[in-house]
A tleap script that builds the chain and sets N, CA, C and O, in Angstrom:
source leaprc.protein.ff14SB
mol = sequence {
  NMET THR SER SER ALA LYS ILE PHE ALA ALA
  ALA TYR PHE LEU GLY ALA CYS ILE LEU MET
  SER LEU GLY VAL LEU LEU PRO GLY GLY LYS
  GLY LEU VAL ALA VAL PHE ALA LYS PRO GLY
  GLY LEU THR ALA ALA GLU VAL ILE ALA ARG
  ALA ASP GLY PRO VAL ILE PHE VAL ARG ASP
  GLY SER TRP VAL ALA LEU THR GLU SER GLU
  ASP HIE GLU PHE ILE ALA ARG LEU TYR ARG
  ALA GLY ALA GLY PHE VAL ALA SER SER ALA
  VAL ALA GLN VAL CYS ALA ARG TRP ASN GLY
  VAL LEU GLY GLU ASN THR CILE
}
set mol.1.N position { 0.844 -1.163 0.000 }
set mol.1.CA position { 0.000 0.000 0.000 }
set mol.1.C position { 0.903 1.244 0.000 }
set mol.1.O position { 1.827 1.350 0.806 }
set mol.2.N position { 0.629 2.157 -0.890 }
set mol.2.CA position { 1.438 3.371 -0.980 }
set mol.2.C position { 1.123 4.324 0.172 }
set mol.2.O position { 0.106 4.190 0.854 }
set mol.3.N position { 2.011 5.278 0.366 }
set mol.3.CA position { 1.804 6.219 1.472 }
set mol.3.C position { 0.587 7.105 1.228 }
set mol.3.O position { -0.103 7.460 2.184 }
set mol.4.N position { 0.303 7.468 -0.009 }
set mol.4.CA position { -0.881 8.293 -0.282 }
set mol.4.C position { -2.163 7.499 -0.022 }
set mol.4.O position { -3.165 8.072 0.406 }
set mol.5.N position { -2.144 6.212 -0.271 }
set mol.5.CA position { -3.313 5.377 0.022 }
set mol.5.C position { -3.517 5.245 1.530 }
set mol.5.O position { -4.651 5.233 2.009 }
set mol.6.N position { -2.419 5.146 2.271 }
set mol.6.CA position { -2.520 5.085 3.732 }
set mol.6.C position { -3.067 6.392 4.296 }
set mol.6.O position { -3.900 6.383 5.202 }
set mol.7.N position { -2.600 7.510 3.760 }
set mol.7.CA position { -3.105 8.815 4.212 }
set mol.7.C position { -4.588 8.945 3.902 }
set mol.7.O position { -5.360 9.409 4.741 }
set mol.8.N position { -4.991 8.541 2.707 }
set mol.8.CA position { -6.400 8.600 2.333 }
set mol.8.C position { -7.243 7.722 3.259 }
set mol.8.O position { -8.304 8.147 3.717 }
set mol.9.N position { -6.785 6.517 3.535 }
set mol.9.CA position { -7.537 5.600 4.399 }
set mol.9.C position { -7.658 6.177 5.813 }
set mol.9.O position { -8.724 6.096 6.423 }
set mol.10.N position { -6.587 6.750 6.330 }
set mol.10.CA position { -6.632 7.343 7.668 }
set mol.10.C position { -7.568 8.544 7.702 }
set mol.10.O position { -8.344 8.693 8.646 }
set mol.11.N position { -7.508 9.403 6.686 }
set mol.11.CA position { -8.375 10.577 6.625 }
set mol.11.C position { -9.844 10.158 6.487 }
set mol.11.O position { -10.724 10.753 7.109 }
set mol.12.N position { -10.100 9.138 5.674 }
set mol.12.CA position { -11.463 8.639 5.490 }
set mol.12.C position { -12.009 8.081 6.807 }
set mol.12.O position { -13.149 8.361 7.178 }
set mol.13.N position { -11.204 7.305 7.500 }
set mol.13.CA position { -11.617 6.722 8.774 }
set mol.13.C position { -11.887 7.817 9.811 }
set mol.13.O position { -12.891 7.766 10.522 }
set mol.14.N position { -10.994 8.800 9.897 }
set mol.14.CA position { -11.164 9.903 10.837 }
set mol.14.C position { -12.427 10.701 10.516 }
set mol.14.O position { -13.185 11.051 11.420 }
set mol.15.N position { -12.655 10.989 9.249 }
set mol.15.CA position { -13.863 11.715 8.841 }
set mol.15.C position { -15.125 10.949 9.180 }
set mol.15.O position { -16.096 11.537 9.657 }
set mol.16.N position { -15.128 9.654 8.944 }
set mol.16.CA position { -16.295 8.834 9.278 }
set mol.16.C position { -16.546 8.822 10.778 }
set mol.16.O position { -17.697 8.883 11.212 }
set mol.17.N position { -15.490 8.746 11.570 }
set mol.17.CA position { -15.646 8.764 13.033 }
set mol.17.C position { -16.206 10.095 13.515 }
set mol.17.O position { -17.055 10.125 14.406 }
set mol.18.N position { -15.740 11.188 12.938 }
set mol.18.CA position { -16.237 12.506 13.328 }
set mol.18.C position { -17.717 12.643 12.981 }
set mol.18.O position { -18.498 13.132 13.797 }
set mol.19.N position { -18.110 12.222 11.789 }
set mol.19.CA position { -19.517 12.298 11.389 }
set mol.19.C position { -20.412 11.439 12.282 }
set mol.19.O position { -21.512 11.855 12.643 }
set mol.20.N position { -19.948 10.254 12.635 }
set mol.20.CA position { -20.732 9.388 13.511 }
set mol.20.C position { -20.850 9.992 14.907 }
set mol.20.O position { -21.912 9.922 15.526 }
set mol.21.N position { -19.777 10.579 15.399 }
set mol.21.CA position { -19.812 11.215 16.725 }
set mol.21.C position { -20.788 12.377 16.745 }
set mol.21.O position { -21.557 12.522 17.694 }
set mol.22.N position { -20.767 13.204 15.713 }
set mol.22.CA position { -21.707 14.321 15.645 }
set mol.22.C position { -23.142 13.827 15.556 }
set mol.22.O position { -24.036 14.411 16.169 }
set mol.23.N position { -23.370 12.774 14.812 }
set mol.23.CA position { -24.706 12.217 14.707 }
set mol.23.C position { -25.241 11.710 16.034 }
set mol.23.O position { -26.439 11.813 16.301 }
set mol.24.N position { -24.382 11.172 16.854 }
set mol.24.CA position { -24.785 10.658 18.158 }
set mol.24.C position { -24.963 11.796 19.153 }
set mol.24.O position { -25.873 11.749 19.981 }
set mol.25.N position { -24.125 12.805 19.092 }
set mol.25.CA position { -24.165 13.879 20.069 }
set mol.25.C position { -25.248 14.912 19.828 }
set mol.25.O position { -25.738 15.511 20.786 }
set mol.26.N position { -25.640 15.142 18.582 }
set mol.26.CA position { -26.638 16.170 18.303 }
set mol.26.C position { -28.019 15.710 18.746 }
set mol.26.O position { -28.369 14.541 18.579 }
set mol.27.N position { -28.805 16.624 19.311 }
set mol.27.CA position { -30.128 16.235 19.821 }
set mol.27.C position { -31.088 15.890 18.703 }
set mol.27.O position { -31.013 16.438 17.604 }
set mol.28.N position { -31.999 14.962 19.006 }
set mol.28.CA position { -32.951 14.512 18.016 }
set mol.28.C position { -34.337 15.101 18.154 }
set mol.28.O position { -35.184 14.832 17.303 }
set mol.29.N position { -34.608 15.870 19.151 }
set mol.29.CA position { -35.932 16.454 19.326 }
set mol.29.C position { -36.381 16.380 20.763 }
set mol.29.O position { -35.896 17.134 21.606 }
set mol.30.N position { -37.315 15.468 21.059 }
set mol.30.CA position { -37.865 15.360 22.414 }
set mol.30.C position { -36.910 14.649 23.353 }
set mol.30.O position { -36.118 13.801 22.942 }
set mol.31.N position { -37.002 15.015 24.629 }
set mol.31.CA position { -36.221 14.330 25.649 }
set mol.31.C position { -35.243 15.255 26.339 }
set mol.31.O position { -35.165 16.447 26.042 }
set mol.32.N position { -34.498 14.677 27.269 }
set mol.32.CA position { -33.478 15.425 27.984 }
set mol.32.C position { -32.367 15.850 27.039 }
set mol.32.O position { -31.975 15.101 26.144 }
set mol.33.N position { -31.869 17.054 27.246 }
set mol.33.CA position { -30.689 17.508 26.525 }
set mol.33.C position { -29.743 18.170 27.514 }
set mol.33.O position { -30.173 18.750 28.512 }
set mol.34.N position { -28.475 18.080 27.232 }
set mol.34.CA position { -27.458 18.734 28.045 }
set mol.34.C position { -27.047 20.013 27.333 }
set mol.34.O position { -26.681 19.990 26.158 }
set mol.35.N position { -27.107 21.124 28.047 }
set mol.35.CA position { -26.746 22.429 27.498 }
set mol.35.C position { -25.377 22.808 28.043 }
set mol.35.O position { -25.176 22.871 29.256 }
set mol.36.N position { -24.444 23.057 27.143 }
set mol.36.CA position { -23.093 23.474 27.505 }
set mol.36.C position { -22.965 24.961 27.196 }
set mol.36.O position { -23.228 25.392 26.073 }
set mol.37.N position { -22.561 25.742 28.193 }
set mol.37.CA position { -22.413 27.183 28.021 }
set mol.37.C position { -21.090 27.500 27.332 }
set mol.37.O position { -20.139 26.720 27.383 }
set mol.38.N position { -21.057 28.657 26.692 }
set mol.38.CA position { -19.814 29.124 26.076 }
set mol.38.C position { -18.861 29.610 27.167 }
set mol.38.O position { -19.307 30.190 28.158 }
set mol.39.N position { -17.572 29.385 27.003 }
set mol.39.CA position { -16.614 29.891 27.987 }
set mol.39.C position { -16.674 31.417 28.062 }
set mol.39.O position { -16.652 32.100 27.038 }
set mol.40.N position { -16.750 31.933 29.265 }
set mol.40.CA position { -16.784 33.369 29.460 }
set mol.40.C position { -18.141 34.009 29.227 }
set mol.40.O position { -18.269 35.229 29.323 }
set mol.41.N position { -19.155 33.215 28.922 }
set mol.41.CA position { -20.489 33.753 28.664 }
set mol.41.C position { -21.426 33.474 29.822 }
set mol.41.O position { -21.007 33.354 30.974 }
set mol.42.N position { -22.701 33.373 29.490 }
set mol.42.CA position { -23.720 33.055 30.487 }
set mol.42.C position { -23.529 31.639 30.997 }
set mol.42.O position { -22.916 30.806 30.330 }
set mol.43.N position { -24.060 31.369 32.190 }
set mol.43.CA position { -24.060 29.987 32.672 }
set mol.43.C position { -25.114 29.201 31.897 }
set mol.43.O position { -25.977 29.783 31.240 }
set mol.44.N position { -25.036 27.901 31.980 }
set mol.44.CA position { -25.990 27.056 31.255 }
set mol.44.C position { -27.418 27.285 31.742 }
set mol.44.O position { -28.350 27.271 30.938 }
set mol.45.N position { -27.605 27.496 33.041 }
set mol.45.CA position { -28.942 27.755 33.576 }
set mol.45.C position { -29.501 29.069 33.041 }
set mol.45.O position { -30.693 29.162 32.750 }
set mol.46.N position { -28.648 30.085 32.909 }
set mol.46.CA position { -29.092 31.357 32.347 }
set mol.46.C position { -29.491 31.217 30.887 }
set mol.46.O position { -30.452 31.846 30.444 }
set mol.47.N position { -28.767 30.401 30.138 }
set mol.47.CA position { -29.106 30.150 28.732 }
set mol.47.C position { -30.469 29.488 28.640 }
set mol.47.O position { -31.303 29.884 27.825 }
set mol.48.N position { -30.700 28.475 29.478 }
set mol.48.CA position { -31.988 27.776 29.463 }
set mol.48.C position { -33.111 28.734 29.839 }
set mol.48.O position { -34.175 28.712 29.221 }
set mol.49.N position { -32.884 29.576 30.845 }
set mol.49.CA position { -33.904 30.540 31.258 }
set mol.49.C position { -34.214 31.522 30.132 }
set mol.49.O position { -35.377 31.862 29.919 }
set mol.50.N position { -33.207 31.979 29.416 }
set mol.50.CA position { -33.423 32.888 28.279 }
set mol.50.C position { -34.216 32.221 27.162 }
set mol.50.O position { -34.936 32.890 26.421 }
set mol.51.N position { -34.086 30.917 27.043 }
set mol.51.CA position { -34.818 30.175 26.011 }
set mol.51.C position { -36.195 29.727 26.504 }
set mol.51.O position { -36.898 28.999 25.803 }
set mol.52.N position { -36.582 30.158 27.707 }
set mol.52.CA position { -37.878 29.811 28.310 }
set mol.52.C position { -38.051 28.309 28.485 }
set mol.52.O position { -39.103 27.754 28.168 }
set mol.53.N position { -37.018 27.664 28.989 }
set mol.53.CA position { -37.082 26.231 29.225 }
set mol.53.C position { -36.935 25.898 30.696 }
set mol.53.O position { -36.477 26.726 31.484 }
set mol.54.N position { -37.323 24.685 31.067 }
set mol.54.CA position { -37.184 24.262 32.461 }
set mol.54.C position { -35.766 23.775 32.756 }
set mol.54.O position { -35.192 23.023 31.969 }
set mol.55.N position { -35.210 24.192 33.864 }
set mol.55.CA position { -33.906 23.698 34.301 }
set mol.55.C position { -34.161 22.470 35.156 }
set mol.55.O position { -34.776 22.572 36.217 }
set mol.56.N position { -33.698 21.314 34.708 }
set mol.56.CA position { -33.913 20.070 35.448 }
set mol.56.C position { -32.796 19.848 36.461 }
set mol.56.O position { -33.046 19.424 37.589 }
set mol.57.N position { -31.563 20.138 36.053 }
set mol.57.CA position { -30.437 19.963 36.969 }
set mol.57.C position { -29.307 20.885 36.570 }
set mol.57.O position { -28.987 21.034 35.391 }
set mol.58.N position { -28.707 21.504 37.579 }
set mol.58.CA position { -27.510 22.314 37.379 }
set mol.58.C position { -26.820 22.456 38.723 }
set mol.58.O position { -27.479 22.512 39.762 }
set mol.59.N position { -25.513 22.513 38.706 }
set mol.59.CA position { -24.755 22.816 39.921 }
set mol.59.C position { -24.457 24.306 39.916 }
set mol.59.O position { -24.507 24.945 38.865 }
set mol.60.N position { -24.152 24.857 41.065 }
set mol.60.CA position { -23.877 26.289 41.175 }
set mol.60.C position { -22.765 26.710 40.222 }
set mol.60.O position { -21.671 26.146 40.230 }
set mol.61.N position { -23.067 27.708 39.407 }
set mol.61.CA position { -22.073 28.254 38.493 }
set mol.61.C position { -21.612 27.289 37.424 }
set mol.61.O position { -20.543 27.478 36.843 }
set mol.62.N position { -22.394 26.258 37.153 }
set mol.62.CA position { -21.974 25.221 36.218 }
set mol.62.C position { -22.109 25.665 34.768 }
set mol.62.O position { -22.979 26.463 34.419 }
set mol.63.N position { -21.244 25.137 33.951 }
set mol.63.CA position { -21.321 25.411 32.526 }
set mol.63.C position { -22.120 24.328 31.802 }
set mol.63.O position { -22.254 24.372 30.579 }
set mol.64.N position { -22.656 23.351 32.553 }
set mol.64.CA position { -23.512 22.303 31.987 }
set mol.64.C position { -24.786 22.225 32.806 }
set mol.64.O position { -24.749 22.243 34.036 }
set mol.65.N position { -25.921 22.137 32.109 }
set mol.65.CA position { -27.214 21.978 32.780 }
set mol.65.C position { -28.083 21.071 31.933 }
set mol.65.O position { -27.887 20.951 30.724 }
set mol.66.N position { -29.047 20.432 32.583 }
set mol.66.CA position { -29.985 19.560 31.883 }
set mol.66.C position { -31.323 20.253 31.758 }
set mol.66.O position { -31.760 20.953 32.671 }
set mol.67.N position { -31.974 20.054 30.622 }
set mol.67.CA position { -33.304 20.583 30.387 }
set mol.67.C position { -34.095 19.585 29.550 }
set mol.67.O position { -33.542 18.611 29.038 }
set mol.68.N position { -35.369 19.833 29.419 }
set mol.68.CA position { -36.264 18.964 28.641 }
set mol.68.C position { -36.592 19.664 27.326 }
set mol.68.O position { -37.049 20.807 27.323 }
set mol.69.N position { -36.361 18.984 26.223 }
set mol.69.CA position { -36.644 19.533 24.898 }
set mol.69.C position { -37.933 18.942 24.365 }
set mol.69.O position { -38.141 17.730 24.429 }
set mol.70.N position { -38.791 19.787 23.843 }
set mol.70.CA position { -40.043 19.327 23.233 }
set mol.70.C position { -39.943 19.225 21.717 }
set mol.70.O position { -40.641 18.417 21.105 }
set mol.71.N position { -39.078 20.037 21.101 }
set mol.71.CA position { -38.971 20.037 19.642 }
set mol.71.C position { -37.667 20.704 19.206 }
set mol.71.O position { -36.880 21.168 20.030 }
set mol.72.N position { -37.461 20.740 17.890 }
set mol.72.CA position { -36.240 21.340 17.350 }
set mol.72.C position { -36.220 22.856 17.533 }
set mol.72.O position { -35.144 23.450 17.591 }
set mol.73.N position { -37.380 23.490 17.624 }
set mol.73.CA position { -37.434 24.932 17.829 }
set mol.73.C position { -36.821 25.316 19.179 }
set mol.73.O position { -36.152 26.343 19.286 }
set mol.74.N position { -37.045 24.502 20.196 }
set mol.74.CA position { -36.448 24.775 21.496 }
set mol.74.C position { -34.932 24.695 21.417 }
set mol.74.O position { -34.235 25.504 22.028 }
set mol.75.N position { -34.421 23.736 20.676 }
set mol.75.CA position { -32.972 23.611 20.498 }
set mol.75.C position { -32.434 24.876 19.828 }
set mol.75.O position { -31.394 25.398 20.229 }
set mol.76.N position { -33.135 25.363 18.820 }
set mol.76.CA position { -32.714 26.597 18.139 }
set mol.76.C position { -32.756 27.790 19.097 }
set mol.76.O position { -31.874 28.648 19.054 }
set mol.77.N position { -33.774 27.848 19.959 }
set mol.77.CA position { -33.857 28.931 20.939 }
set mol.77.C position { -32.681 28.877 21.914 }
set mol.77.O position { -32.159 29.916 22.319 }
set mol.78.N position { -32.266 27.668 22.289 }
set mol.78.CA position { -31.106 27.529 23.181 }
set mol.78.C position { -29.857 28.117 22.538 }
set mol.78.O position { -29.095 28.827 23.194 }
set mol.79.N position { -29.644 27.823 21.251 }
set mol.79.CA position { -28.479 28.371 20.566 }
set mol.79.C position { -28.586 29.895 20.439 }
set mol.79.O position { -27.592 30.598 20.614 }
set mol.80.N position { -29.775 30.406 20.137 }
set mol.80.CA position { -29.958 31.859 20.048 }
set mol.80.C position { -29.753 32.528 21.405 }
set mol.80.O position { -29.332 33.683 21.471 }
set mol.81.N position { -30.049 31.804 22.489 }
set mol.81.CA position { -29.894 32.349 23.834 }
set mol.81.C position { -28.440 32.333 24.304 }
set mol.81.O position { -28.122 32.918 25.340 }
set mol.82.N position { -27.554 31.670 23.555 }
set mol.82.CA position { -26.137 31.692 23.908 }
set mol.82.C position { -25.518 30.357 24.246 }
set mol.82.O position { -24.406 30.324 24.774 }
set mol.83.N position { -26.186 29.253 23.964 }
set mol.83.CA position { -25.603 27.937 24.229 }
set mol.83.C position { -24.405 27.702 23.317 }
set mol.83.O position { -24.438 28.027 22.130 }
set mol.84.N position { -23.358 27.138 23.885 }
set mol.84.CA position { -22.202 26.771 23.089 }
set mol.84.C position { -22.427 25.475 22.334 }
set mol.84.O position { -22.024 25.339 21.179 }
set mol.85.N position { -23.081 24.513 23.001 }
set mol.85.CA position { -23.394 23.215 22.390 }
set mol.85.C position { -24.568 22.610 23.135 }
set mol.85.O position { -24.663 22.721 24.358 }
set mol.86.N position { -25.459 21.974 22.397 }
set mol.86.CA position { -26.587 21.257 22.981 }
set mol.86.C position { -26.429 19.798 22.587 }
set mol.86.O position { -26.446 19.462 21.403 }
set mol.87.N position { -26.275 18.933 23.583 }
set mol.87.CA position { -26.004 17.513 23.344 }
set mol.87.C position { -27.287 16.696 23.408 }
set mol.87.O position { -28.293 17.127 23.971 }
set mol.88.N position { -27.231 15.531 22.829 }
set mol.88.CA position { -28.381 14.646 22.722 }
set mol.88.C position { -28.864 14.132 24.073 }
set mol.88.O position { -28.210 14.307 25.101 }
set mol.89.N position { -30.016 13.500 24.036 }
set mol.89.CA position { -30.588 12.949 25.261 }
set mol.89.C position { -29.703 11.852 25.844 }
set mol.89.O position { -29.673 11.663 27.060 }
set mol.90.N position { -28.989 11.135 24.997 }
set mol.90.CA position { -28.091 10.084 25.507 }
set mol.90.C position { -26.989 10.699 26.365 }
set mol.90.O position { -26.662 10.167 27.425 }
set mol.91.N position { -26.422 11.800 25.922 }
set mol.91.CA position { -25.390 12.500 26.691 }
set mol.91.C position { -25.991 13.072 27.967 }
set mol.91.O position { -25.378 13.003 29.032 }
set mol.92.N position { -27.194 13.641 27.860 }
set mol.92.CA position { -27.859 14.216 29.035 }
set mol.92.C position { -28.147 13.147 30.075 }
set mol.92.O position { -27.979 13.391 31.270 }
set mol.93.N position { -28.577 11.967 29.645 }
set mol.93.CA position { -28.861 10.886 30.580 }
set mol.93.C position { -27.590 10.437 31.292 }
set mol.93.O position { -27.616 10.163 32.492 }
set mol.94.N position { -26.486 10.360 30.569 }
set mol.94.CA position { -25.217 9.981 31.190 }
set mol.94.C position { -24.810 11.025 32.223 }
set mol.94.O position { -24.370 10.678 33.319 }
set mol.95.N position { -24.959 12.318 31.871 }
set mol.95.CA position { -24.622 13.392 32.816 }
set mol.95.C position { -25.516 13.313 34.051 }
set mol.95.O position { -25.039 13.485 35.173 }
set mol.96.N position { -26.797 13.057 33.856 }
set mol.96.CA position { -27.737 13.000 34.979 }
set mol.96.C position { -27.431 11.820 35.894 }
set mol.96.O position { -27.443 11.965 37.117 }
set mol.97.N position { -27.161 10.676 35.323 }
set mol.97.CA position { -26.853 9.506 36.147 }
set mol.97.C position { -25.521 9.671 36.862 }
set mol.97.O position { -25.365 9.245 38.006 }
set mol.98.N position { -24.567 10.286 36.187 }
set mol.98.CA position { -23.255 10.514 36.771 }
set mol.98.C position { -23.371 11.416 37.999 }
set mol.98.O position { -22.641 11.237 38.974 }
set mol.99.N position { -24.285 12.384 37.953 }
set mol.99.CA position { -24.482 13.311 39.064 }
set mol.99.C position { -25.541 12.832 40.043 }
set mol.99.O position { -25.842 13.541 41.003 }
set mol.100.N position { -26.113 11.661 39.836 }
set mol.100.CA position { -27.075 11.102 40.747 }
set mol.100.C position { -28.456 11.713 40.665 }
set mol.100.O position { -29.249 11.562 41.594 }
set mol.101.N position { -28.767 12.404 39.571 }
set mol.101.CA position { -30.070 13.035 39.404 }
set mol.101.C position { -31.132 11.994 39.052 }
set mol.101.O position { -32.257 12.057 39.548 }
set mol.102.N position { -30.780 11.055 38.212 }
set mol.102.CA position { -31.733 10.046 37.752 }
set mol.102.C position { -31.267 8.666 38.217 }
set mol.102.O position { -30.076 8.357 38.200 }
set mol.103.N position { -32.223 7.855 38.628 }
set mol.103.CA position { -31.915 6.479 38.984 }
set mol.103.C position { -31.840 5.627 37.735 }
set mol.103.O position { -32.151 6.098 36.642 }
set mol.104.N position { -31.445 4.421 37.879 }
set mol.104.CA position { -31.294 3.516 36.748 }
set mol.104.C position { -32.616 3.254 36.036 }
set mol.104.O position { -32.624 3.051 34.822 }
set mol.105.N position { -33.730 3.254 36.759 }
set mol.105.CA position { -35.018 2.918 36.161 }
set mol.105.C position { -35.849 4.158 35.814 }
set mol.105.O position { -37.016 4.022 35.448 }
set mol.106.N position { -35.287 5.339 35.916 }
set mol.106.CA position { -36.050 6.551 35.676 }
set mol.106.C position { -36.311 6.773 34.205 }
set mol.106.O position { -37.403 7.191 33.821 }
set mol.107.N position { -35.317 6.495 33.374 }
set mol.107.CA position { -35.460 6.756 31.942 }
set mol.107.C position { -35.558 5.445 31.190 }
set mol.107.O position { -35.684 5.443 29.965 }
savepdb mol mol.pdb
quit
């Protein structure tokens, strides 16, 4: 295998992994979502409040908070309110369980 073929294969594999990761992390609509605040900006709870959403869990001064999403419009409102990234319900569930907010049988 030539070096250019190896570079192409590595780049193709890396690109596929990035696309799959984004597909898993981006929210799909309804359910819990994790809101990550931008560094130096509003806290995650403030972003959720600006988007008129319920804050389900947040620690004091945290840059991550959990909220409930009803549709894609709410996700767009979160970004307009200053969210740095809004993660999927799978990520939100992991964050909630890690912090002891949700039990194993809750979701």
